[in-house]
C-alpha positions as CSV (number, residue, x, y, z in Angstrom):
1,M,115.6,122.0,121.1
2,S,114.8,118.2,121.0
3,D,116.4,115.8,118.4
4,D,113.0,115.8,116.6
5,E,113.3,119.5,116.0
6,N,116.7,119.4,114.4
7,L,116.8,121.2,111.0
8,E,116.9,118.9,107.9
9,F,117.5,120.0,104.4
10,T,115.9,117.0,102.6
11,E,112.3,115.7,102.4
12,L,111.1,112.3,103.1
13,D,108.3,110.8,101.0
14,L,106.5,108.8,103.7
15,E,104.1,107.2,101.3
16,S,107.0,105.7,99.3
17,A,108.6,104.5,102.5
18,D,105.4,102.8,103.7
19,M,104.8,101.3,100.3
20,A,108.4,100.0,100.1
21,G,108.0,98.4,103.5
22,E,104.7,96.7,102.4
23,L,106.1,95.5,99.1
24,A,109.3,94.2,100.8
25,A,107.2,92.3,103.3
26,Q,105.0,90.8,100.6
27,A,108.1,89.8,98.6
28,M,109.7,88.3,101.6
29,S,106.6,86.5,102.7
30,S,106.2,84.7,99.3
31,D,106.6,80.9,99.4
32,A,104.8,80.4,102.8
33,G,107.0,82.8,104.8
34,K,110.4,81.8,103.4
35,A,113.0,84.5,103.0
36,P,113.7,85.4,99.3
37,T,116.3,83.2,97.7
38,N,117.0,85.3,94.6
39,A,117.0,88.8,93.3
40,K,113.9,88.1,91.2
41,Q,111.7,87.8,94.3
42,L,112.7,91.3,95.3
43,E,112.2,93.1,92.0
44,A,109.0,94.7,93.2
45,V,110.9,97.0,95.5
46,Y,113.9,97.9,93.3
47,D,112.5,101.1,91.9
48,I,111.1,102.5,95.1
49,P,112.9,105.7,96.1
50,I,114.5,106.0,99.5
51,Q,116.3,108.7,101.4
52,V,119.8,107.9,102.6
53,S,121.4,110.4,105.1
54,A,124.9,110.3,106.6
55,V,124.9,112.3,109.8
56,L,128.4,113.6,110.8
57,G,127.1,114.8,114.1
58,K,124.5,117.0,115.8
59,A,124.5,120.3,117.6
60,N,121.8,122.0,119.7
61,M,121.5,125.7,119.7
62,Q,118.9,128.4,120.2
63,V,117.4,130.2,117.3
64,S,119.2,133.4,118.3
65,Q,122.5,131.6,118.1
66,L,121.6,130.2,114.7
67,L,120.8,133.6,113.4
68,K,124.2,135.0,114.5
69,L,126.0,132.4,112.4
70,G,127.7,133.8,109.3
71,R,130.1,132.8,106.6
72,G,133.0,131.0,108.1
73,A,131.3,130.2,111.4
74,V,132.1,126.9,113.0
75,V,129.4,124.8,114.6
76,E,130.9,122.3,117.1
77,L,129.3,118.8,116.7
78,D,128.8,116.1,119.2
79,R,131.3,113.7,117.5
80,K,135.1,113.5,117.7
81,V,137.4,113.3,114.7
82,G,137.6,109.7,113.4
83,E,134.4,108.6,115.2
84,A,131.9,106.6,113.1
85,I,129.1,108.5,111.5
86,D,125.4,107.4,111.5
87,I,123.8,106.2,108.3
88,Y,120.0,106.5,108.1
89,V,117.6,105.1,105.5
90,N,114.2,106.9,105.6
91,N,115.1,108.3,109.1
92,R,115.9,104.9,110.5
93,L,119.4,104.1,111.7
94,V,120.7,101.2,109.7
95,A,124.5,101.4,109.8
96,R,127.6,103.3,110.9
97,G,130.5,104.2,108.7
98,E,133.4,106.4,107.8
99,V,133.7,109.4,105.4
100,V,135.7,108.7,102.2
101,V,136.7,110.8,99.2
102,V,135.6,109.4,95.8
103,E,136.8,111.5,92.8
104,E,136.6,114.8,94.6
105,R,133.2,114.0,96.2
106,L,132.5,112.8,99.7
107,G,131.2,109.3,100.2
108,V,130.5,106.9,103.1
109,T,131.8,103.4,103.6
110,M,129.7,101.2,105.9
111,T,131.7,99.7,108.7
112,E,128.9,98.3,110.9
113,I,125.3,97.2,110.0
114,I,122.8,98.0,112.8
115,K,120.5,95.0,113.3
116,V,117.0,95.7,114.7
117,D,115.0,92.9,116.2
118,R,111.5,93.1,114.6
119,N,109.0,91.0,116.6
């Protein structure tokens, strides 16, 4: 099974993601290509929903193996304990981080921002 075929339990609204990108580009291109200097210039993108995913690790298996899993089964992931997890926004890797506990809920703290060169 390829990485593109991994099971996901959330949906991505691609139209919202595309619209967010376009609006952000418009907001950032205001004032003759200058970067935004204040929050007011980015207000157009504030209410656009995005999907944030924190991936603890991945595992590849055959469907027959998946069907044999039951309650209490352990699936070994490709990460070691203490290794950074990947943080995706709209299926794009944007950061790495660590799992934290916040009032009996799991959370993620970002430890590294992934910079992508956009030419």
